[in-house]
py3Dmol code that shows the C-alpha trace and the ligand (Angstrom):
import py3Dmol

protein = """\
ATOM      1  CA  MET A   1      -5.970   7.534  -8.217  1.00  0.00           C
ATOM      2  CA  GLU A   2      -6.571   9.112  -4.851  1.00  0.00           C
ATOM      3  CA  GLY A   3      -6.267   7.541  -1.473  1.00  0.00           C
ATOM      4  CA  GLU A   4      -4.046   7.061   1.495  1.00  0.00           C
ATOM      5  CA  VAL A   5      -0.882   4.996   1.735  1.00  0.00           C
ATOM      6  CA  TYR A   6      -0.772   3.068   5.006  1.00  0.00           C
ATOM      7  CA  LEU A   7       2.361   1.648   6.575  1.00  0.00           C
ATOM      8  CA  SER A   8       2.908  -1.239   8.918  1.00  0.00           C
ATOM      9  CA  GLU A   9       5.508  -0.761  11.643  1.00  0.00           C
ATOM     10  CA  ASN A  10       7.841  -2.910   9.532  1.00  0.00           C
ATOM     11  CA  ASP A  11       7.163  -0.722   6.475  1.00  0.00           C
ATOM     12  CA  LEU A  12       8.160   2.310   8.554  1.00  0.00           C
ATOM     13  CA  VAL A  13      11.476   0.752   9.600  1.00  0.00           C
ATOM     14  CA  LYS A  14      12.308  -0.359   6.038  1.00  0.00           C
ATOM     15  CA  ALA A  15      11.401   2.940   4.366  1.00  0.00           C
ATOM     16  CA  ALA A  16      13.279   4.936   7.012  1.00  0.00           C
ATOM     17  CA  ALA A  17      16.420   2.843   6.537  1.00  0.00           C
ATOM     18  CA  TYR A  18      16.162   3.199   2.770  1.00  0.00           C
ATOM     19  CA  VAL A  19      16.211   7.008   2.936  1.00  0.00           C
ATOM     20  CA  GLY A  20      18.822   7.058   5.712  1.00  0.00           C
ATOM     21  CA  LEU A  21      16.608   8.203   8.574  1.00  0.00           C
ATOM     22  CA  GLU A  22      15.803   6.749  11.966  1.00  0.00           C
ATOM     23  CA  PRO A  23      12.193   5.468  12.074  1.00  0.00           C
ATOM     24  CA  ALA A  24      11.138   8.237  14.472  1.00  0.00           C
ATOM     25  CA  ALA A  25      12.613  10.914  12.207  1.00  0.00           C
ATOM     26  CA  PHE A  26      10.963   9.364   9.120  1.00  0.00           C
ATOM     27  CA  GLU A  27       7.644   9.278  10.942  1.00  0.00           C
ATOM     28  CA  ARG A  28       7.904  12.936  11.998  1.00  0.00           C
ATOM     29  CA  LYS A  29       8.795  14.033   8.471  1.00  0.00           C
ATOM     30  CA  HIS A  30       6.643  11.781   6.296  1.00  0.00           C
ATOM     31  CA  CYS A  31       3.831  10.211   8.327  1.00  0.00           C
ATOM     32  CA  ILE A  32       0.639  10.839  10.222  1.00  0.00           C
ATOM     33  CA  ARG A  33      -0.124   8.461  13.083  1.00  0.00           C
ATOM     34  CA  THR A  34      -3.696   8.035  14.334  1.00  0.00           C
ATOM     35  CA  ALA A  35      -4.877   5.828  17.202  1.00  0.00           C
ATOM     36  CA  SER A  36      -4.841   2.722  15.000  1.00  0.00           C
ATOM     37  CA  GLN A  37      -3.047   3.543  11.755  1.00  0.00           C
ATOM     38  CA  LEU A  38       0.076   5.058  10.283  1.00  0.00           C
ATOM     39  CA  ARG A  39      -0.085   6.672   6.859  1.00  0.00           C
ATOM     40  CA  LEU A  40       2.128   8.733   4.575  1.00  0.00           C
ATOM     41  CA  ARG A  41       1.698  12.488   4.748  1.00  0.00           C
ATOM     42  CA  LYS A  42       0.633  13.951   1.387  1.00  0.00           C
ATOM     43  CA  PRO A  43       2.499  16.957   0.035  1.00  0.00           C
ATOM     44  CA  PRO A  44       0.306  19.820  -1.218  1.00  0.00           C
ATOM     45  CA  GLY A  45      -1.250  18.986  -4.581  1.00  0.00           C
ATOM     46  CA  ARG A  46       0.366  15.558  -4.836  1.00  0.00           C
ATOM     47  CA  GLN A  47      -0.571  12.061  -3.802  1.00  0.00           C
ATOM     48  CA  CYS A  48       2.821  10.945  -2.512  1.00  0.00           C
ATOM     49  CA  TYR A  49       6.069  12.652  -1.583  1.00  0.00           C
ATOM     50  CA  PHE A  50       8.025   9.675  -2.939  1.00  0.00           C
ATOM     51  CA  HIS A  51       6.494   9.757  -6.424  1.00  0.00           C
ATOM     52  CA  LYS A  52       9.266  11.370  -8.434  1.00  0.00           C
ATOM     53  CA  ASP A  53       9.988  11.372 -12.193  1.00  0.00           C
ATOM     54  CA  ASN A  54       7.014   9.037 -12.710  1.00  0.00           C
ATOM     55  CA  CYS A  55       8.575   6.423 -10.430  1.00  0.00           C
ATOM     56  CA  CYS A  56       8.588   5.414  -6.801  1.00  0.00           C
ATOM     57  CA  SER A  57      11.783   6.816  -5.321  1.00  0.00           C
ATOM     58  CA  ILE A  58      11.657   4.259  -2.476  1.00  0.00           C
ATOM     59  CA  HIS A  59      10.713   1.310  -4.708  1.00  0.00           C
ATOM     60  CA  PRO A  60      12.816  -1.346  -2.892  1.00  0.00           C
ATOM     61  CA  ALA A  61      11.314  -0.269   0.434  1.00  0.00           C
ATOM     62  CA  LYS A  62       7.838   0.863  -0.544  1.00  0.00           C
ATOM     63  CA  PRO A  63       4.964   0.104   1.853  1.00  0.00           C
ATOM     64  CA  THR A  64       3.215  -3.270   1.714  1.00  0.00           C
ATOM     65  CA  GLN A  65       0.087  -1.626   0.287  1.00  0.00           C
ATOM     66  CA  CYS A  66       2.038  -0.334  -2.716  1.00  0.00           C
ATOM     67  CA  ARG A  67       3.994  -3.550  -3.218  1.00  0.00           C
ATOM     68  CA  ALA A  68       0.871  -5.725  -3.022  1.00  0.00           C
ATOM     69  CA  PHE A  69      -1.272  -3.745  -5.472  1.00  0.00           C
ATOM     70  CA  PRO A  70      -3.443  -4.943  -7.191  1.00  0.00           C
ATOM     71  CA  TYR A  71      -3.619  -8.119  -5.106  1.00  0.00           C
ATOM     72  CA  TRP A  72      -5.401  -6.430  -2.214  1.00  0.00           C
ATOM     73  CA  PRO A  73      -7.964  -8.671  -0.471  1.00  0.00           C
ATOM     74  CA  GLU A  74     -10.837  -6.346  -1.372  1.00  0.00           C
ATOM     75  CA  LEU A  75      -9.878  -6.515  -5.066  1.00  0.00           C
ATOM     76  CA  LEU A  76      -9.183 -10.249  -5.238  1.00  0.00           C
ATOM     77  CA  GLU A  77     -12.460 -11.009  -3.481  1.00  0.00           C
ATOM     78  CA  SER A  78     -14.695  -8.876  -5.718  1.00  0.00           C
ATOM     79  CA  GLU A  79     -14.895  -8.976  -9.515  1.00  0.00           C
ATOM     80  CA  THR A  80     -16.628  -5.582  -9.441  1.00  0.00           C
ATOM     81  CA  ALA A  81     -13.922  -3.976  -7.304  1.00  0.00           C
ATOM     82  CA  TRP A  82     -11.235  -5.529  -9.537  1.00  0.00           C
ATOM     83  CA  ALA A  83     -12.920  -4.126 -12.675  1.00  0.00           C
ATOM     84  CA  GLU A  84     -13.247  -0.667 -11.078  1.00  0.00           C
ATOM     85  CA  ALA A  85      -9.551  -0.650 -10.151  1.00  0.00           C
ATOM     86  CA  ALA A  86      -8.574  -1.866 -13.629  1.00  0.00           C
ATOM     87  CA  ALA A  87     -10.491   1.066 -15.120  1.00  0.00           C
ATOM     88  CA  TYR A  88      -7.973   3.522 -13.633  1.00  0.00           C
ATOM     89  CA  CYS A  89      -4.836   1.350 -13.507  1.00  0.00           C
ATOM     90  CA  PRO A  90      -3.450   0.741 -17.017  1.00  0.00           C
ATOM     91  CA  GLY A  91      -1.148  -2.018 -15.743  1.00  0.00           C
ATOM     92  CA  MET A  92      -3.924  -4.313 -14.547  1.00  0.00           C
ATOM     93  CA  ASN A  93      -5.109  -7.152 -16.799  1.00  0.00           C
ATOM     94  CA  GLN A  94      -1.909  -6.837 -18.854  1.00  0.00           C
ATOM     95  CA  GLY A  95       1.113  -9.092 -19.290  1.00  0.00           C
ATOM     96  CA  GLU A  96       1.678 -12.604 -18.015  1.00  0.00           C
ATOM     97  CA  LEU A  97      -1.038 -14.308 -15.996  1.00  0.00           C
ATOM     98  CA  VAL A  98      -0.235 -14.551 -12.294  1.00  0.00           C
ATOM     99  CA  ASN A  99      -0.826 -17.818 -10.474  1.00  0.00           C
ATOM    100  CA  ILE A 100      -3.816 -17.435  -8.112  1.00  0.00           C
ATOM    101  CA  GLN A 101      -1.874 -18.948  -5.192  1.00  0.00           C
ATOM    102  CA  GLU A 102       0.832 -16.342  -5.694  1.00  0.00           C
ATOM    103  CA  ALA A 103      -1.764 -13.554  -5.783  1.00  0.00           C
ATOM    104  CA  GLN A 104      -3.445 -14.928  -2.652  1.00  0.00           C
ATOM    105  CA  ALA A 105      -0.109 -15.084  -0.829  1.00  0.00           C
ATOM    106  CA  ILE A 106       0.515 -11.413  -1.617  1.00  0.00           C
ATOM    107  CA  SER A 107      -3.043 -10.616  -0.549  1.00  0.00           C
ATOM    108  CA  ALA A 108      -2.472 -12.400   2.762  1.00  0.00           C
ATOM    109  CA  GLU A 109       0.491 -10.107   3.426  1.00  0.00           C
ATOM    110  CA  MET A 110      -1.941  -7.176   3.414  1.00  0.00           C
ATOM    111  CA  LYS A 111      -4.003  -8.732   6.203  1.00  0.00           C
ATOM    112  CA  VAL A 112      -0.856  -9.279   8.266  1.00  0.00           C
ATOM    113  CA  ALA A 113       0.490  -5.777   7.613  1.00  0.00           C
ATOM    114  CA  TYR A 114      -2.790  -3.948   8.314  1.00  0.00           C
ATOM    115  CA  PRO A 115      -4.808  -6.081  10.754  1.00  0.00           C
ATOM    116  CA  GLU A 116      -6.961  -3.189  11.975  1.00  0.00           C
ATOM    117  CA  MET A 117      -8.069  -2.425   8.419  1.00  0.00           C
ATOM    118  CA  TYR A 118      -9.088  -5.975   7.597  1.00  0.00           C
ATOM    119  CA  GLU A 119     -10.592  -6.817  10.974  1.00  0.00           C
ATOM    120  CA  LYS A 120     -12.980  -3.880  10.426  1.00  0.00           C
ATOM    121  CA  VAL A 121     -13.816  -5.094   6.892  1.00  0.00           C
ATOM    122  CA  SER A 122     -14.617  -8.613   8.079  1.00  0.00           C
ATOM    123  CA  GLU A 123     -16.655  -7.327  11.026  1.00  0.00           C
ATOM    124  CA  SER A 124     -18.777  -5.213   8.676  1.00  0.00           C
ATOM    125  CA  LEU A 125     -19.613  -8.138   6.341  1.00  0.00           C
TER     126      LEU A 125
END
"""
ligand_1 = """\
8
SF4
S 4.536 3.195 -4.797
Fe 5.972 4.729 -3.931
S 5.390 6.647 -4.946
Fe 3.660 5.243 -5.191
S 2.303 5.656 -3.455
Fe 3.659 3.969 -2.858
S 5.374 4.972 -1.802
Fe 4.310 6.559 -2.967
"""
view = py3Dmol.view(width=600, height=400)
view.addModel(protein, "pdb")
view.setStyle({"model": 0}, {"cartoon": {"style": "trace"}})
view.addModel(ligand_1, "xyz")
view.setStyle({"model": 1}, {"stick": {}})
view.zoomTo()
view.show()
């Protein structure tokens, strides 16, 4: 899977604390800030600096986007998008069923964490 990993300001503070850095130092080392978004810098040839030994090395403090997957609004709201994501994610559609209210609550966290992203999506509909 390719893509960007976006962070909320709260994600930045939590991830920085987890690796023992001040938020500003974490941002300088690991992030790219644009006018409206903050995202993780990608190391050459890899998707994420924190993906180590087939695991997330900052799992307890990983960004909202990572924690909420696959209950992203754009996946919960589209059967087609859900099926496309499930085609590359072997963990989707496996295991215990998740209560829809629980999935929607996680999805709502995405809209709070990344308002610019979801305001643009709703404006374009
Ligand atoms: S879950 Fe961890 S390793 Fe995976 S993209 Fe997110 S921060 Fe990186």
